[in-house]
N, CA and C of each residue as an Amber inpcrd file, in Angstrom:
protein
   336
  95.6180000 108.0440000  98.4310000  94.4380000 107.7330000  98.3600000
  93.4950000 108.6020000  97.7990000  92.6140000 108.3630000  97.0410000
  91.5660000 109.6850000  96.7090000  90.2120000 109.2600000  97.7220000
  90.3910000 110.1930000  98.6460000  89.4040000 110.3250000  99.5510000
  88.1140000 111.0050000  98.8590000  88.0470000 111.6560000  97.7670000
  86.8000000 111.9210000  97.1970000  86.0400000 110.7840000  96.6800000
  86.6560000 109.5970000  96.2690000  86.0580000 108.3680000  95.8410000
  85.6570000 107.5160000  97.0130000  85.9570000 107.9390000  98.0400000
  85.5260000 106.8470000  99.1950000  84.0310000 107.0900000  99.4150000
  83.5780000 105.8130000  99.7820000  82.1920000 105.6750000 100.1990000
  81.7230000 106.2900000 101.6280000  82.4940000 107.0590000 102.0370000
  82.2940000 107.0680000 103.4070000  81.4000000 108.3800000 103.5430000
  80.4890000 108.4600000 104.3070000  79.5420000 109.4740000 104.5870000
  79.9790000 110.8670000 104.9560000  79.5480000 112.0200000 104.5000000
  80.0880000 113.3840000 104.6900000  79.5640000 113.6720000 106.3370000
  78.5600000 113.1470000 106.5030000  77.7110000 113.5740000 107.9940000
  77.9900000 112.4080000 108.7370000  77.8220000 112.5570000 110.1200000
  77.9380000 111.5120000 111.1400000  76.8130000 110.5590000 110.8180000
  77.0820000 109.1840000 110.9270000  76.1440000 108.2680000 110.8600000
  76.3770000 107.4320000 112.0360000  74.9870000 106.9050000 112.7570000
  74.8000000 106.1140000 113.8880000  75.3580000 104.5980000 113.1260000
  76.1070000 104.0480000 113.8390000  76.6090000 102.7550000 113.8760000
  76.0960000 101.5030000 114.7890000  75.9800000 100.3540000 114.3410000
  75.5260000  99.2830000 115.3410000  76.7540000  98.7090000 115.8410000
  76.9520000  98.8810000 117.2510000  78.2030000  98.5900000 117.9380000
  78.5010000  97.2290000 117.7670000  77.4070000  96.3680000 118.0370000
  78.2510000  94.8650000 117.8030000  78.6990000  94.3680000 116.2930000
  78.3210000  95.3370000 115.3010000  78.8400000  95.0800000 114.0980000
  80.5340000  95.5200000 114.1240000  80.4980000  96.7220000 114.8650000
  81.9220000  97.0570000 114.7750000  82.8730000  96.3330000 115.7750000
  82.6350000  95.8890000 116.9130000  83.4040000  95.0040000 117.7440000
  83.4520000  93.5270000 117.3890000  82.6840000  93.1690000 116.3770000
  82.7940000  91.6230000 116.2750000  84.1780000  90.9530000 115.5740000
  84.9060000  92.1290000 115.0570000  86.5150000  91.4010000 114.6830000
  87.2240000  91.0770000 115.8330000  87.0460000  92.3690000 116.6760000
  88.3980000  92.1610000 117.8200000  87.7330000  91.8900000 119.0960000
  86.4390000  91.7220000 119.1570000  85.8170000  91.3140000 120.4920000
  85.8320000  92.3200000 121.5140000  86.2500000  93.3970000 121.2010000
  86.0820000  94.7340000 122.4960000  86.2160000  96.1250000 121.6320000
  85.0950000  96.6530000 121.8790000  84.5750000  98.1010000 121.3850000
  86.0300000  98.9670000 121.3040000  86.3630000  99.0810000 122.8980000
  87.4740000  99.9420000 122.9740000  88.8100000  99.8430000 122.1470000
  89.2690000  98.5860000 121.9480000  90.3090000  98.0230000 121.1780000
  89.8210000  98.3870000 119.5390000  88.3790000  98.1390000 119.2300000
  87.7490000  98.8590000 117.6960000  88.1220000 100.5150000 117.6400000
  87.7880000 101.0180000 118.6230000  87.9980000 102.6450000 118.5700000
  89.3110000 102.8560000 118.5120000  90.2220000 102.5170000 119.2500000
  91.6890000 102.5460000 119.4510000  92.2180000 102.2540000 117.8180000
  91.6440000 101.5260000 117.1380000  92.3560000 100.8020000 115.6900000
  91.5710000 102.0840000 114.8800000  90.4410000 102.5240000 114.9510000
  89.9910000 103.5810000 114.0290000  90.6460000 104.9490000 114.4740000
  90.7060000 105.0310000 115.5280000  91.3350000 106.4040000 115.8880000
  93.0700000 106.4250000 115.2270000  93.6650000 105.3310000 115.4930000
  94.8800000 105.4990000 114.8770000  94.8250000 106.0210000 113.5710000
  94.0080000 105.1020000 112.7620000  93.9960000 105.2160000 111.2430000
  93.3450000 106.5750000 111.0740000  92.4900000 107.2010000 111.5120000
  92.2270000 108.3620000 111.4070000  93.1790000 109.7190000 111.6180000
  94.0120000 109.1950000 112.6380000  95.2050000 110.0510000 112.8330000
  96.1710000 109.9000000 111.3550000  96.2730000 108.8980000 111.0630000
  97.1520000 108.7760000 109.6160000  96.6330000 109.3170000 108.8380000
  95.3450000 109.0750000 108.1790000  94.6540000 110.2100000 107.1640000
  94.5570000 111.5470000 107.6340000  94.4250000 111.7660000 108.6430000
  94.5870000 113.1560000 108.9920000  95.9200000 113.9400000 108.4850000
  97.0400000 113.1170000 108.7920000  98.0840000 113.8120000 108.8130000
  98.6210000 113.6190000 106.9420000  98.0460000 112.3650000 106.3340000
  98.2520000 112.3810000 104.9750000  97.4260000 113.4570000 104.4140000
  96.2370000 113.8510000 104.6620000  95.5380000 114.7670000 104.2810000
  95.9490000 116.0470000 104.2520000  96.7090000 116.5200000 105.6820000
  97.1770000 117.7500000 106.0000000  98.4860000 118.0290000 105.0190000
  99.3940000 116.9360000 104.7600000 100.5510000 117.0780000 103.9560000
 100.1080000 117.5590000 102.4050000  98.9900000 116.5730000 102.1010000
  98.6460000 116.9730000 100.7570000  98.3710000 118.2690000 100.2480000
  97.2890000 119.0860000 101.2250000  96.9520000 120.3780000 101.2090000
  98.0080000 121.1660000 101.3170000  99.1000000 120.9660000 102.5730000
  99.9280000 121.7510000 102.2630000 101.1400000 121.8040000 101.3470000
 101.3530000 120.8080000 100.6910000 101.9490000 120.6780000  99.4310000
 101.3320000 121.4560000  98.1280000  99.9010000 121.2700000  98.0770000
  99.1380000 122.0200000  97.1460000  99.1160000 123.4880000  97.3750000
  99.1510000 123.7770000  98.5680000  98.8490000 125.2740000  98.9740000
 100.2140000 125.9350000  98.5630000 101.5220000 125.2960000  99.0900000
 102.8820000 125.8140000  98.9980000 103.1530000 126.4320000  97.6420000
 102.4960000 126.0240000  96.6030000 102.2820000 126.4880000  95.2180000
 101.9630000 127.9440000  95.2460000 101.1530000 128.2100000  96.1640000
 100.5780000 129.5900000  96.0320000 101.3610000 130.6210000  96.9950000
 102.0380000 130.2100000  97.8080000 103.0330000 130.8260000  98.7140000
 103.5160000 132.2570000  98.1420000 103.2920000 132.9690000  98.6090000
 104.0720000 134.4740000  98.5790000 105.0170000 134.7360000  99.7460000
 106.3760000 135.4290000  99.1300000 107.0690000 135.5660000  99.9320000
 107.4400000 136.6930000 100.2870000 106.6510000 137.5560000 100.1210000
 106.8490000 138.9960000 100.2440000 106.1130000 139.2610000 101.6150000
 106.7340000 140.2820000 102.0890000 106.5330000 140.7230000 103.6430000
 105.5740000 141.6260000 103.5770000 104.9280000 142.2780000 102.7290000
 104.0270000 143.5050000 102.6410000 102.8100000 143.1220000 102.8300000
 102.0800000 143.9460000 103.8980000 100.7830000 143.6240000 104.4170000
  99.6510000 144.2070000 103.3870000 100.1660000 145.1730000 102.3670000
  99.2110000 145.6850000 101.5080000  98.8380000 144.7270000 100.6030000
 100.0300000 143.7880000 100.0320000  99.5910000 143.0010000  98.9570000
  98.9150000 141.7740000  99.2910000  97.6350000 141.6470000  99.2040000
  96.9330000 140.3920000  99.6210000  96.1900000 139.6940000  98.4440000
  96.3900000 138.7790000  98.0340000  96.0140000 138.3120000  96.6400000
  94.9090000 137.5780000  96.9210000  94.0600000 137.1220000  96.3670000
  92.9160000 136.0890000  96.5420000  93.0830000 135.3690000  94.9070000
  93.4620000 134.1260000  95.5160000  93.8890000 133.3720000  94.2110000
  92.5850000 132.3270000  94.3070000  91.6980000 132.2120000  92.8890000
  90.5880000 131.3400000  93.1040000  91.0160000 130.1830000  93.0900000
  92.0890000 129.5400000  92.4970000  92.5450000 128.3360000  92.6210000
  92.6890000 127.9940000  93.9860000  93.4120000 128.8090000  94.4970000
  93.6930000 128.4560000  96.2260000  92.3900000 128.1570000  96.7520000
  91.3720000 129.0690000  96.5910000  90.1200000 129.0860000  97.1780000
  89.2850000 127.7500000  96.6970000  89.3660000 127.2930000  95.5390000
  88.7680000 125.9160000  95.2540000  89.7330000 124.6640000  95.8210000
  90.8420000 124.8810000  96.2730000  91.6600000 123.6050000  96.6330000
  91.0670000 123.3630000  98.2110000  90.9960000 124.6800000  98.7730000
  90.5820000 124.8610000 100.2050000  89.2440000 124.2330000 100.3560000
  88.3590000 124.6830000  99.3590000  86.8590000 124.2120000  99.6950000
  86.8430000 122.7580000  99.3960000  87.6340000 122.1070000  98.4420000
  87.5420000 120.7800000  98.0700000  87.9000000 120.0910000  99.3720000
  88.7480000 120.6170000 100.2810000  89.4750000 119.7870000 101.4840000
  88.1580000 120.0840000 102.5540000  87.7690000 121.0940000 102.5080000
  86.6930000 121.3970000 103.5640000  85.3560000 120.3690000 103.3670000
  85.0350000 120.2870000 102.2210000  83.9780000 119.2520000 101.6680000
  84.2200000 117.9420000 101.9170000  85.6310000 117.3670000 102.0400000
  85.9140000 115.8020000 102.0950000  85.3050000 115.2110000 103.5970000
  85.0660000 114.1510000 103.7540000  84.5110000 113.5860000 104.9520000
  85.5580000 113.7170000 105.8090000  85.2640000 113.7240000 106.9170000
  86.2660000 113.7330000 108.2980000  87.0010000 112.4910000 108.5030000
  88.6040000 112.5290000 108.7760000  89.4470000 111.5040000 108.8870000
  88.9030000 110.3460000 109.8350000  87.9480000 110.4520000 110.6520000
  87.3020000 109.5040000 111.5560000  86.2660000 108.7600000 110.7140000
  85.3090000 109.5880000 109.9270000  84.3830000 108.8150000 109.2360000
  85.0630000 107.9890000 108.0950000  86.0390000 108.1950000 107.5470000
  87.1310000 107.6070000 106.5200000  87.3940000 106.5170000 106.9900000
  88.1260000 106.5970000 108.2110000  88.7260000 105.3100000 108.9210000
  87.6840000 104.3460000 109.0150000  86.4180000 104.7470000 109.7580000
  85.5180000 104.1290000 110.2760000  84.9800000 103.1840000 108.9310000
  85.0260000 103.7440000 107.8550000  84.3270000 103.0920000 106.5330000
  85.5700000 102.1550000 106.1930000  86.6870000 102.2370000 106.3510000
  87.7230000 101.6020000 105.7750000  87.6730000 100.3090000 106.7760000
  87.4140000 100.6580000 108.1320000  87.2620000  99.4670000 109.0460000
  86.2390000  98.7160000 108.7840000  85.0680000  99.0570000 108.3130000
  83.9700000  98.3130000 107.7610000  84.1530000  97.4760000 106.6180000
  84.9070000  98.3030000 105.7290000  84.8500000  97.5130000 104.4970000
  86.2070000  96.2930000 104.6410000  86.9610000  96.4390000 105.7670000
  88.1390000  95.5850000 106.0590000  89.1870000  96.0400000 105.2620000
  89.2050000  97.0690000 105.0440000  90.7660000  97.5590000 104.5560000
  91.6770000  97.9540000 105.6430000  91.6410000  97.7950000 106.5880000
  92.5260000  98.1210000 107.8270000  93.1180000  97.0420000 108.2800000
  94.4100000  96.6300000 108.0590000  95.1650000  95.6720000 108.8090000
  95.7260000  95.9560000 110.2180000  95.4480000  95.1940000 111.2400000
  95.9750000  95.5050000 112.7090000  96.6090000  94.0400000 113.1170000
  97.3480000  94.2530000 113.8550000  97.7660000  92.9050000 114.8510000
  98.0030000  93.4530000 116.2960000  97.5700000  92.3610000 117.2240000
  97.7230000  92.4150000 118.5770000  99.1140000  91.7210000 119.0480000
  99.9660000  92.2690000 119.5890000 101.3200000  91.5700000 119.7240000
 101.2130000  90.7770000 120.9280000 100.0590000  91.1590000 121.8870000
  99.7170000  90.0310000 123.0000000  99.1390000  89.1620000 122.8590000
  98.5300000  88.8340000 121.5290000  97.5760000  87.7420000 121.1070000
  98.7220000  86.8460000 120.2750000  99.5270000  87.2720000 119.9550000
 100.5060000  86.4490000 118.9970000 101.4340000  85.3110000 119.8280000
 101.6170000  84.3090000 119.2760000 102.4060000  82.9670000 120.0560000
 103.7470000  83.4150000 119.8250000 104.6430000  83.3930000 121.1060000
 105.8800000  83.4300000 120.7070000 106.5250000  82.3190000 120.0300000
 107.3950000  82.8740000 119.1180000 108.1500000  81.6790000 117.7010000
 109.2470000  81.0240000 118.8260000 109.3120000  79.8680000 118.7470000
 110.5260000  78.7580000 119.3690000 111.5840000  78.9560000 118.6130000
 112.7950000  79.0670000 119.2350000 113.9380000  78.9080000 118.7560000
 114.6550000  77.7520000 118.4520000 115.3280000  77.3690000 117.3340000
 115.7760000  76.1710000 117.3180000 116.9690000  75.8930000 117.8630000
């Protein structure tokens, strides 16, 4: 997913709580859903950043040789400017892009 194209705000936004819990009926369940999705997004972003920065890895053990790579700095700045994972997850939840299910609410299937 391209997080730069997301409509999520970069700064904190005040939300109307009844709008957030209208789907689940419980604000705590909504927060748990958003938190789990935010963790998934954070792991995804971290893996993507690590993969991109691994290209610039230097395997020399000398302390005297420290190189500042412009591309590496630009990549790091790009990821610093992205919205935080919680804001991305909240925006996905509001737009209805998150699928969740509650096993305790599901009806048990009868065996034939």
